[in-house]
N, C-alpha and C positions, 0 to 999 in steps of 0.2 A: 504494500500500500504506500503510495507516494506521501512523503512527509509534508505536512502543511503547518505553517507557523501558528502556534497556539493550540493546535488540535492534538488531542490525546485519545487514542482508541480506547473504548471501554474495556475493562479487564476483569469483569465480574460475571457470574452466572454463565449463560450460554455463550457469551463472547469469548470464553476460553476455548470453545470447541468449533465454532462456525468458521468457514473460510473467510478470508479478508474481503473477498468480493461480495459477500453477503452482509457485511457489517453495516454499510450505509442504509440498506433496506431495513435491517433490524432497528437501526436508529430512527428511520422514518416512522416505524411502528411504535417508537418510544419504549422498546423492550429494555432499554438501559435505565428507564425512569419509571419506577413502579407507582409513584405517587399519583401520576395521571391515570394509571389503570384503576386505582381505587376510586378516583373521582367519577369514573364511569360505573364501576362495579357496585359501589354502595347502593346506587339507585336500583340495580337489579335485585340485590338482596332485600332491599326495602319492598320492592314490588312483590317478591316471593313471599315475604312475611305477611304482607297485606293480603295477597291472593289466598293463602292457605287458611286465613282467618275469615275471609269473606263468605257470606252465606251463599250456598250451603257449605257448612264447615267441612274441611278436608280431613275427615277422620280416618280415611284410608291411607294417608301419607305417613310413613314411618321415618325413622332416622336415616336408614339407608337411602330411601327415596329422596330425602332432602339433600343428602350429600351428593348424590348423582346429579340432581337438578342444579345445585350450586356450582358443581364442576362444569356442567354443560353451559351454564350461563357465563362462567368464567372464560371458557373457550370462545364463545360468541363475543363477549366484551373485548377480548384481546384483539380479535380480527376487526371488529367494528371500530374500535379505537384506532387501529392501524389505518383503516380507510379514511377516517376523518382527519387524523394527524397528517397523513401524506397529502391529502387534498389541501389542507390548510397551509402546509409548508410550500406547496407548489404555487398557490395563489399569493402567498405572503413573501415570496423570496426577495423581492426588491426592498420591502420594509425590513426583513430580517437582516439584510446586509448592513443596515444602519443601526441595528440594536446589538449591543455588545453580547448579550446573553444568547442571541440567536444566530450570529453571523457564521458560526462554525457548524450549523446544521448541514446535512448532506447536500441539499440543493444549493444553498448560498455558497458553500465552499467548492462546488463543482464536482462532487463525488457522484452525483446522480443528475442526469439531465432532466429538463422539463418533460420531454416525451417519455423517458423511462419512468418517471414518477407517475404520469398519467396511466401508463400501461400497468404499473404496479397497483394503482388504485383500482383499476378495472379487475385485475386478478384477485385482489382481496375481496372486492364486492361479490364476485362470483363464488368465492370460497364461503363467504358469509351466507349467501343464499342457499348453498348446499347444506350448511349447518342447520339452518332453520327449516328447510323444506319438509322434513318429516312431520312437522307440526301443522302443516296445512297452509292454505292460501291466506287466511286471516292474519297469521303471524308475519308473512311476507308483506302484507298490506301495512301492518304497523311498523315493520322495519323500514319500509319505503317512506312512510310519513316521518319517522324519526330522522332518516337520512336527509330529508329536505331541510329540516331545521339546522342540522349540524353542517351541512354542505354550504348553506348560505351564510353561516356565521362569519367566516373570514371576509366576505364581501361587505358586511355591514360595518366593519371597522372603518371603512372609507366614507360612509355616509351618515352614520348615526352614533350617538353617544351610548346606545343601549345594546351593544353586541352581547354583553353578559346575560341579558334577559333572554335573547334567542338561544344562547348556549344552554341556559337553564331549561328552556322549552324542550331542547333535544335530549339533555341528560335525564331529566325527570320523566320523559315519555316512556322510559323503560318499564314503568309500572303497568302500562297498557299492554305492552308486549308480553310481559310475564303473566298477567291475569288471563290473557288469551291462551297462553300455553296450558293453563290449568282449566280451560273451558269456562272461565268466569269473566269474560271480557265485558266490562260495562258499556263499551262502545259497539258491541255486536249488532244492535239494531241498525247501525249505519249501513250494514251489508245485507240487510233483510229486504229482498226484492219484493216481498209481499206487501210492503208498506210504502206509502208515498213519502216524500221528503218531510212533510210536517208531522206525519205519524212517527217516523223514525226519531226525529228530534224530540217529540213529545214523550216518547217511551223512555228516552235517555234522561230527560230532565226530571221526570217523575220518579225515577228509580233512586232509592236511598243509597244503593251500592254505587251508582254512577256519581251521585253527589259526594259521597265519601271519597271516591277516587279523584274527583275534581279538586277537593280540598287537599288531599295528599299530594296530588300533582303540583298544585300551587305552592305547597310547602317545599317541595323539592326544587322548584324553580327559584324560590327566594333563597334557599340555602346555597344553591349553585351561584347565584348572583353575589352573595356575601363572600364566599371563599374565593371566587375568581376575581372579584374587585380587589380584595386584599392582595392576591397573587400579582395582579397587574401593576401594583405599586412598585415592584422591583424594577420595572422598565419605565417608570413614570417620566424621568427626564429625557430618556431616549425617545419615548413616544411623543413627547411635546415637540422635539426637534423634527421627528419624521412625519408628524401630522397624523399619527394614528389616533383614532377616536376611541372612547370607552368611558365607563363610569369613573375609573380612577382619575383620568384626566379631567373629566367634567366636574367631579366633586372636589378634587384637590385634596391635599393632605390635611387640611383643616375640616373639610366638610364630610369626609368619608366615614369616619367612625360614628358620628351622630346619625347619619343616614342608615348605616348598617345596624345600629341598635334598634331603630324603628322597624327595619326589615325583619329583625329577629323577633320582635313582638308580634308582627303580622304572621311570621312563619309558625311560631308556637301556637297562635290562635287557630291557624289552619289545621295543624296537627290535632288539636283538641276537637275541632269540629268534625274532622274526618273520623276520629274515634267514636264520637257520639253518634254519628249517622250509621256507622258500621256496627255499633253495639259492642265495642270493646270494653274491657274491664280495667281493674286496678293496675295490673302489670304494665299495660300499655301507657296509662297516664303517668305512672311513677317513673318508668324507665325511659320511654320514648319522649313524652312531653316534658317531664321534669328534667331528665338528663340532658335533653337537647337544649332547653332554656339555659341551664347552668353552663354547659360546655361551649355553646355557641357564643354566649356573652363573654365568657372567659377568653375564648379564642380571639375575639375582636379586641378585647382589652389588652391581651398579651402581645399582640402583633405591633412591632415598631415599623411604621410605614416607610421610614427613611432607610431601613436595613433590609437589603435584598434577601438575606438568609432568613430573616424573620418572616418576610412575606411568603417565601417558599415553604417555610414551616407551616404557615396557616393553610396553604393549599394541600400540603401533604399530611403530616402527622396530626396537626391541630384539627383539620377537618375530618380525619379518620376517627378521632374520638367521638365526634358528632355522629358520623355515619354508623359507627358501632353501637352507639346508644339508641338511635332510632331503630336499627335492625334488631338489637337485642330485646327491646321492649315488645316488638311484634312477635318474635319467636317465643319469648316468655309467655306471651298471651296465648299462643297456640298450644304450647305444652301444658299450661295450666288448665286449659279447656279439655285437652285430649286426656289428661290424667285425672280429670274430674275435680280439680282443686277449686 
């Protein structure tokens, strides 16, 4: 591999074993950076925890089934993240060359051409479709909808201050894909050809399960906006120079934390409303809602916006505490009901 000033090949995990020619593609998939994987994957675990608790209760699911489902979703999240990150890097290559943290990514440094990256995106997309295909057409429909949000995300950095909101739409959409996998899709009436458009919408709006899913979806969007806005502050000065838009630039270093505390209040409220509509009990409110409120508030407070490492911590480990709390409450709710507690 040709030496490039400032670049160091990752030397952990699978990078010990794969050929040098594969390294740039593994980097495009961010296989060297697991924090971004968890930013995707927590939403799938939350969706799974929600789906198994949703009426009718999934009493037939045991521990082995849950482990297999989590592994399956982990494989899908890895491939889907690869699709979105490769696409993002291809569109953002001119901006990335102006941002210190991003200038040594495979495309800006010349290790992968624009055409090669587009071909790789297509190959990963086909792989993802094969992974989901056994679950039927409705899953592919949700994957396509999710892709729309995440594939337009990099474009919005050029035109709006709200790209983090659209990113949240894409990340949190995982709950609809997972509920569809368990045949509990609250949006299933959209594909019901026996109903007209107004009938389909009415059936969804009147469903408590769909209402609960809508509040959980909104909570996921707000959480994503919070951690990605904190994360964006590590590039704050470079983004100002490059003309990259976003909430970090819009809110500034003085306005970010007050706005994110308000978003946290709204996010916790949405979680509580989702639990009420879905008929969840004490485990959910204590661990999911209570834990989320404490950990998310602490994460915002603990992040130093002028410190890039601190902003990266909020995106990675800090946000992982929040995701683990939300997921744990949902799984605790499931096991408490399954065991008759």
